[in-house]
N, C-alpha and C positions, 0 to 999 in steps of 0.2 A: 089619589091618596099617596103620600110619600112614605116609603118604608125603607128601613135599613137592616141588614143582617149584622148583628152585634155578637161578638164573642164573649165580652165581659165588660162590666162596669165596676169600678172600685175607687175608693179614696186612698190617697197616699201622698208622698212627696215626689216632685219631679227629680229624677236621678241623673239627668244628663243635660248638657248644654248650658246656656247663659242663665237659665232660671232654676238651676239646681237648688234643691231645698225648698221650693215653693209648694205649699199645700195645694193639692189639685184633685179634681175629679177626673179620672181616666176613663175614656170611652174607647174600647178597642173594637174596630170593625172586623168582620170576618171576610176572608177572601184576599188572596195575594197572587200576583202574576209572576213573582220571582220565587226562587227556591235557594236562598242563600245558605251555604253550608253551616255557618255559625249562628243561624237564626235561633233565638231562644223562645220564640212564640209560634212554634210550628202548629200548635193547636188552632191557630187563627188563619191557616193557609187556605182553608176551603170555606167558601161562602155558605154552603149547605150545612155546615156544622154550627153556624151561628143561630141565634134566636131572632126572628123577625120582629122588629119594633116599628110601630107608627111613629113618625118623627115628632108629632105633638106630644104623644105619651112619653117618648124618650126624653124630650126636653123637660117635661115635668119630673121625671125620675131623677134627672141630673140635678134639678133645683132642689128636690127633696134631700138628696144626698149632700148637697152643698150646704143646706140649712142645718142639717144634723150630722155632721161628719163623724165617722168612726175610723180612727187611724189604726193601722196594723201595729202589732208589737214589734219593736226594734230589737234586733239581736246585738248590733254594734254600730254606733254612730260614727266611729272612726274620725273624730275631729270635726264633724259637722254639727251645727246646731239645728235641730229639727223642731219646729214650732207647731204646736197644735193650736188651731184657731176655732172660734165658735161658728164661723161661717167661711166657706171657701169661695173665692172669687175667680179662680183660674181653672179652666177646663183644658185637658189635653185630648185631642182626637188623634188616635193612633191606629195601628193595625197589627197584622194584615196590611192592607193598602187602602186608605180612605178614598183615594182618587178613582177607585174602580166603581164607586156607587154614587150616581148623580144626586141622590137624595141628601148627601152630605152638605150640599149647598143650602137646602132648606133647614137642616139642623143648625148650620152656622148662623143663618139669619135669625133663628129663634133664640139662640144663645146670646147673640149680640143684642137683640131686643131686651134681653133680661140683664144686660150689663156685665156679662162675663168677659174676662180676658181669655181669648182662645188661641191656643197653640195647635197647629196641625202638623203632624209628623208624616213624612212621605218619602219614598225613594226618588220622587221628582222625575219620573219618566213620562208622566202624563199630567195634564193640568185640568182642574175644575175651579171656577171662580168662587171658592168658598170664602165668605167674609170671615177674616181672622185678624189677629194682631201680630202673629209670628208664624212664619213658615219655617219648620225645622226640616231641612233637606238632607237626605242621606244618600248621596251618589254612591253607586256600587263600584268596587274595584275588582281586579282579577282574583283577589283573595276571597271573594264571596262564594266561590265554588271550588270544589276539588279540581285539580288539574285535569284529571281524566274525563271530567264532565264539561270542561270549559272549551267550547268550540270556537269562540271568538271573544274579544275583549268586551266587557260590559259597557265600555265607552260608546259603543254603537247604539246604545239605548237612549242616548242623550242628544238633544238638538238645541241650538241657541234659541229658537222660537219658544220652545216650552220653558226653558230655564228663565228666559226674560219675563215670561208671564208671571212667574213666581217672584221675581226680584225687582221689578220696576216700581211697584206701588206699595209694597208691604215690607215691613221689617223681616229679615230672614237670617238664618244661621245655616252653615254647612258643616255636617258631621261626617268625617271619613273614618271608617273603621280600619285601624292599622294593626297588622299582625307582626311584621318585622320592619326594620329600617329600609329593606328593599322595596317597600310599598311607596316610599316617598317620590321617586321619579314619576310614577303613574299619577300621583296627586298633582305634582307640578305640571305635568303635561295636560291634565284636565283643566287646570286654571289658565294655562297658556292658550288652550283651545277656546276658552270662554273668558276673555279678558275683562268682561263687565262684572265678573264675580269678585267681590272685594276680599282681599286676604284677611282683613281684620274680622271677617265673619266666620273664618274657618276654625273648626275645632278638630283636633286629632283625638280619636277615641280608641283606647286600647281594646283589642279583641281578647275576650276571655270569659269564662263562666264562673270563676271563683275570685274571691278577694285576693288570694295569693298570686294568681295569674296577672291580675290588674296591677298589683304593686310592682311585680317584676318588670312589666312593660313600661310602667310610668317612670321607672328609674332612668331609662334612655329616651323616652318619648318627650319628656320635658325639654331636654336639650334640643332635640330635633325640631320641636315646635318653636322654641325661642330663636333658633338660627334662621327660621323661614317666615317669621312674623305671624305665626299661628298661635292658637291657644290649645290647651288640653282639656278635653271634656272628662269629668269624672264619670264613673258608672256607679253612682252612690247606692243604688238599690241592691247591688251585689254585696256591699259592705253592711248595709242596714238590715237586710232580710235574708241574705244568702240567696240561692237560686230557688225561688218558689213562685207559684202563680198567684195572681190577685194582689200584688203589692207594687 
């Protein structure tokens, strides 16, 4: 029997990356092997805090929510057009860290059998061959931990073999969380170390927990991205709902 520890399931709009604004069913796995200081889903760090789901039953629950979607109340759309649809065709598998649970492969297979477009969000330090349409990869920078806890660069977590597994046969995007312009050299060094990663797939994502923080950083992040052939990822959910769970 395939089982997964799940922190939460909800319907909303994708708030980050290339598919921002897409109506989606979100499935958040429980358990993560990283402890990023800016993490806004710390409640999903521990696998034991999730609810165990049989994969077949989980796939049916996702289908049920997709067929009868209930969207959360929007506080402010901030220039986005958020469309409610009678049926959702996009699923986002996120975490926590989905790559920690081998049963995510079986879930991906069942969702693809049902015709869903599947995005899998991961820190990309380890690989599982989950059938999906888009890998959303979030490599960690030194800004992911407070300086007094950082004993070495997070770059040591990444190898060419693992990253190539993600990028060789499936569409992907890279999202780097940026706190200050001083983070840019680390991003450039990462891309130089792994030259097969395409710059046009890179999104710079402003670190912050409020809409005001995001606005302030976007003011200089747009120029930084344009100068280096990158894009900027919005963090739409912080504008639409403010910081709260299940959206």
